[in-house]
C-alpha positions, 0 to 999 in steps of 0.5 A: 500500500505504500507504493500506491500511497506514494503514487497518489501523492505524486499524482494529485494536482489541480487537474484532479481537484479544483481544491488542490493547493501546494500546501494541502495537496490532498484537499478535495481529492477523496472522491477521485482517490477512492474511485482510483483505489477501487479500480486498482485494488477493488474493495468498497468505498466508504464515507463519513460525514465531515464539516464540508460534506461527505468524505470518501475512502476505501475498505480493503479486506475489512481494513480502512484505507484513507489516503487523503486523511491528511487534508484535515487538521483534526482527526475524523470520527469515522462512521464507515458508511457503505457508499458507491462509485456514483456518490464518490463521483458526485464529490468531484466538481460537477462540470469536470468530474470525468476529467478529474477522475481520468487525470488522476487515474492516468497519472497513478497508473503511470506512477504505480502500475507501469513502474511495477512492471519493470 
């Protein structure tokens, strides 16, 4: 999981979330990140309510993986509510959700999958 986490961190940008900043690169990345992680690793998408709305993350083999938790200054109190791809897509910018998802997936695949084949 460390290689996947590193690939995600290298891939987040303004193209995968309009909330991205250099100071907080995980900001706004939870929906697209949960989708891409599910594409690569399978598992479920979970959600937890937070101040700004829903926060999305993954569950793999009965274990929670929240690759974007560092965007929050305070610890989350996880509710672990089962979610869906449709809800995670709704977390992205409505006009650009497909582009944001594709931008992140393409970069992660380059950093994670293709480098693992060498």
